[in-house]
N, C-alpha and C positions, 0 to 999 in steps of 0.2 A: 504494499499500500504506499502511496506517495505521501511524503510529509507535508505539513502545512505550508512550508516555504515553497515546495514544488507546486502546490496548488495555487499559491499566491502568484508564482511566476507564470503559471499557465494562464491565469486570468488577465495578464497584462495585454492590452489591445494596442493596436497601432495608433489609436487616438492620442495616446500619451507621447507619440513620436514628435508631434508638432511642438510640444512644450519642451522637449529635450534639446536645448540649444547646443550643448557641448557635443552630444552624440551626432547631431547634424553636421557640425563642424568637422568632427572626426571622419565621417563618411565622405564629405566633400574633399577633405584632404587626401583620403585614400584614393578616391576616383581621380583626382588631379595627378597624384604620383604615378598611378598606373597609366594615365594618358602620356605622361612624360616618358615612361618606359616604352610605350608603343611608338612614340615619335623617334626615340633613339634607335629603334630597330630598323629604321629606314635611312639612317645616316651612314653612308658607306665609309670604309677605311680610306685614308689618303692613298692615292695612286691606283685606285681600282676603276676599271672601265665597267660601268654598270650594265650597259647593253650587252657587252661581250660576256659578262659574268652570268647574265640570265641565260644565254645560250649554253654556257658551260654547265650551269646548274641542271639544265634539262638532260644533258648527257651523263651526269653523274648521279642521277636519282636512284634511290634504292639502298637498302642495307643500313649500316650504322649511321650514315650521314642523315638520312631522313629521321631516324630516332633522335639524334642529337638536335636536329633542326626543330623537332616538335617541342623539346624542353626550352628552346630559346625563342619560341614564337616566330619562327621563320627568319631569325636574324642571321643564322649561319649561311643560308643559301644566298642572302643579300650581302654577306660579308660586311655587316655593320660594325659599329664601334662596340656593340655588346654581343658579338657573335658567339663568345664563349659562355654567355649567360652567368648563372650563379653555380654551375656545376663544379668548377674548381674549388669554390668555397665549401660545397658539400663534401667533396672528396677530402679536403684538408680537415674538415671537422671530424670526419670518420677517423682519420689518422690520429688526431689529437685526443679524441675520446677513447680510442683503443689504447693509446699510450698512457692516458691517465688512469686506465683500469689495470695496467700491467706494471708501470714504472712507479716505484715508491715515492719519489720526489713529486711527480705530477699528481699522484693520488693524494698526498698530503696537501698540496696546493689547492686541490679541488675542495678539500674540507675546510679551507680558510674562509669560506663565505663569499661575499661580494668581491673582495680584493683578489681572491684566488681565481674566481670565474673571469674577472677582467684580465688577469694574466694569461689564462688559457685562451680567451678570445683573441688576445693579441698574438699569441702563437699561431692561432688558426688563420689570422690575417696574413702573417708572414708566410705560412704555408700556401695560402691562396695566391699571393704574389709569385711565389716560386713556381707553382703549377701553371699559372697563367703565362709565365714567361716561357716555359717549356712548350706548352700547347700552342701558344701564339707563334713561336718560332717554326714549329713543324707545320702549322697551318699556313704560314706565309710561304715556306719552302714548298709545300705540297701544291699551293695555288700556282706558284711559278711553274712547277713541273707539269701540272695539269694543262696549263696554258701552252707550254712548249710541245707537249705530246699531242694535243688536240688541234693545234694550229689556231686557237682562239686567243687573242691577246687580252686576257682579263686583267693583267697587270701592265700598267702603262710603261713603267721604267723598272724592270726587274733588277735585283741586286741587293747588296747588303743594306743600303740605305732604306730600301723599301721594307726589308725584313725588320730592321730596328724600329722604324716608324710604326709598322704594324704591331709589333710587340708592345711598344709603349702605349699605343692607342687601345689595344685589347686589354692590357692590364688596367689602364685608367677607366675603361668602360665597365669592367667587372667590379672594380672597387667602388665606382659610383653607384652601381646597382646595390651593392651591400649597404652603402650609406643610405640609399633610398629605402631599402628594406628596413633598416633600423629606424628611420623616421616614421615609416608606416606603423611599425610596432609601437613606438612611443607616443605618436601624435595621431595615429589613425585607428583602424579597426583590424584586429587579427594579427597573425604572424606575417611580417612583411615579406620574408623570403618565400614562404609558401604561397602568398598571394601573387608574387611575381611569377613563380612557376605556373600557377594556375592561369594567370592572365595570358601567358605564352601559349598554353594548351588551348584555351578557349578561343584565342585568335586564329587557331588553325581549324576550328570547327567549320567555317565556310568552305575550306578546302576539302574537308571530309564529305560535306554534303554535295559539293560540286563533283567530286570523284564518283560518288554513288549515283547521282542523277545522270552524269555523262556516260558512265559505264552501262547503266540500265538502258539508256536511249540508244547506245551503239550496239547493244546486244552482248557485250562481254560479261555483264552481270545479269543472271537470270532472275525471274521473279521469286523463285524459292530462296536463292541466296540473299536477295534484298530483304525479304520478309524475315529470313533467319537472322540477319544482322540487326534488324530493328528489334526483334524480340530479344536478342542477346543483349543489346544495349539497355533496354528497359529492365530486363531481368537482373543485369549486373547492378544497375542503379538501386533497385529494390533490395537486392542482397547486401550491397554495401551499406545502405542506410540502416538495415536491420542489425547487422553485425557491429557497426560502429556505435550503435546505441546500447548494445547488449552489455550487461554487467552481472557480475556475481557479487551479491551483497552479503557480507559477513556480519552477523549480529554481534554487536558490542554492548555489554552491560556494565553499568557503573553502580557502585555501592549505594545503599539507601541513605538518604539524607533528609533532614527535617525541613518542612516547608513553613510558610508563614502561619499556617493554621495549626501547626504542631503535628502534622501527619508525616509519617515516614513514606518516602516515595523513591523508587529506583528508576533511574534514567536509562533509556535504551536508545541506541543509534545504530547506524549501519556503516560499515567500511566498504565503499564501492570499489570493486576491482574490475576494470574494463577487460572485456574479452580480448580486445586488440589494444593493449597498453602502448605499443610502439607506434600506432597510427600509420602514417604514410612513409615513415622514415625507412623501414626495411626495403621496399621496392625502389625508393629513390637512391638509397645507399648502394644497393646491389647493381642497379642500372648505371650509376655513375662510375662504379669501379670497373664495370665492363666497357663503358664508353670511353674511359680515359685511355687504356692501352689500344683499343680498337681504332680510335680516332688518330692517335699518333702513328699506329702501324699503317693505317690506310694512306695517310698523307705522306708518310716517310717512304712507303713502298713505291709510290709513284716517282720518287726521285732516284730510285735504284733501278738497275738493269733487271728487268723481269726475267731475262734469260739466265741470269746468274743464279747461283745456289741461294744467295740471300733473298733475292727478289722472288724466286720460286717458292721459298719457304714462307715468305710473308703472304704471298698470294694464296697458298694452301691454308694458312691460318685464317685469313679473312673469309675463305669459302666455308670453313667449318664453323665459324663464329657468326655467320649471318643470321638474321632473324628467321625463326622457324626451324633452324637446324637443331638436331638433337643435342649437340654439345652446348650450344648457346642456351637452350632452354634448361638443360641440366644445371649449368653453372648459375643461371639466373635463379632457379628454384632453390639451390643450395645457399646462395647468397641471401635470399629472402628469409629462409628458415634461420640461418645463423644470426642475422641482424635482428630478427624478432626476439630471440632469447638475449642477445647481447644488449640491445637498447632497453629492453624491459628490465634487465638487471641494473642498467645505469639509472633509469628513471625511478624505479621502485626498490627501496632497500628494506627487506623484511626485518633486519636487526634494528634499524632505526625506528621503524613503525612499532615494533614490539616494545621497545624502550619507552616510546612516547605514551603508549597505552598504559604501561606499568606505572609511569610517573603520574598520570592523571587518574589512576585507580580503575581504569577500564580493563575488562577481560572478555575473552570469547567464551561463552558457556561451554563447559566440558573440557576446556583447554587451560592448563596451568600457565599463569603469566610468566614472562621471561623467555627462557630458551625454548620451551615447548611451544609458545606462541609464535616465535620466530620460525621454527621448523614447520609449524602448521601453515603459516602464511606462505612460506617458500613452496610447500607441497601443493597448496591450492593454486598459487600463481603459476607454477610449472605446468599443471594440468590444463589450465585455461589458456596458457600461452601456446600449448600444442595445438589446441583447437584454432586459436588465432593464426598460427603459422600455416596451418592447412588451409584456412579460409583465404589468407593473402596469396598463398601459392596458387590456389585454384583461380582466384580472380585475375591474377597477373599472367599466368602461364597458359591457361586453357584458351583464352581469346587469341593469344599469339599463335598457338598451334592451329586454331581454326582458320585464321587469316592466311597462314602459310599453306594450309592444305587446299583452300579454295583458290589461292593465287590472286586474290583481290588486292590491288595496291592501296591499302588503307593504312593510316597511321593510328587511327583510334583503336585503342585496346583497353585491357583491364587496368593497366598502370595509370593511364591518363584519366580514365573514369574514376578510379580510386582517389587520385589526387584532387580532382575537381569536386567530387561529392564530399570528401572528407574536409577539405578546406572550406567549402560552402557551409557545411553543417557547423564547423567550428566558428566561422564568422557570424552566422545567425545566432549561435549561443552567446557570443560576446556582445552582440547587439541587444539580446534579451537581458544580459547581465547589466548593461548600461541603463536600459529601461527600468529594470528592477531597482537599481541604485537610485535612479531619479525618482521613482515612486516612493521609496522609503524616505528620500530626502524631503519630498513634499509633506509626507505624514509627520516627520519630525518638526518641520517648520510650523505646521498647523498646531501641533501639540504645544510648542513653545509659545505661539501666539495666544492660545487659549489660556495658558498658564499666566501670561502677562496680564490678560484681561481680568483674570480673577484677582 
């Protein structure tokens, strides 16, 4: 049964939205920041021939480039200032979080509170600059090799000056996106980095609809496949919405205490454990780890002689790691499962939760406080994380397999739907929280006003 606070929150109507001035300002700021992000995706790198680049993009469609292009909102195929998007930051955060879980010094720094988190965030930014530099260099070199091999002059003046300028521009673009995401988080609504990723995916929806309609009109997509993909998308949205709201509530009981009327009353509450505690982090982390070496390999492979042993090996690797290939889907599934358990362990600490319950006098009925509570929380969390990992793997891998089997050139899959639905639900929850806080603020002001009148 929902608590009174939940009932109160559910009764909040959008009529209160017009009175929430701060919330409207936050929403307008978020919309403005996302518009800036979309404008930047159309600003090309210095030294790029836009018309020739469009022809080159048509020749290189498919595979990992399209997947990376989806996360950047089409910025990669236009070679804009933000062509790398926020994926280098995500990869760097993976490395820092894994290092903080394994290295004693970083683990102690993580426990220092705000100061420790700021230091780790600074290390993540340094790692982002390093990864952007490497990816930007290979991207510029690969673009030159693509131009020379295809005969399309996408780069106006190839050479080291173009590569250095491209690296500086790409690093600056990614760091500006991180700053923009931090501004959205602090002054807007929701997680800024997640909203930027979602905005890039949503911007590609017209491309998805255009591919479906043009393929159906040309006869390459049959009516059965079209209806099958529509039902798949609707079913995935419903499945994601259900599992993202699913919780395992553990009953927590507190000792009896005297009330104002002299009666003894025992308080009860629930400890909610989400079925998918890690959220959208596992598929994003797994895809970013796969995209990083694949992108470097693909662009570096074009600058090598394909007839040599090195070039042949790179070509073979790219063939086995294309979307829909068994090796790619296996690595993707393993990465999702691993990061489900890893990030859940980072987010939820059973030992700390058990200690907090013990300090506040709370206990789970039938479970002894302290070590036994910690073991019980770890046992329950592990079991529900198994279900969450299976759910995430199914949502992300099965659509990829279906798209590969049907041969339909679509980018929309379970990963993109998972990100869009999850971020949308989280944003709506934050808007409801702001409306709830505004509602409580009005009640407090009215209570103070009545007290003064008396």
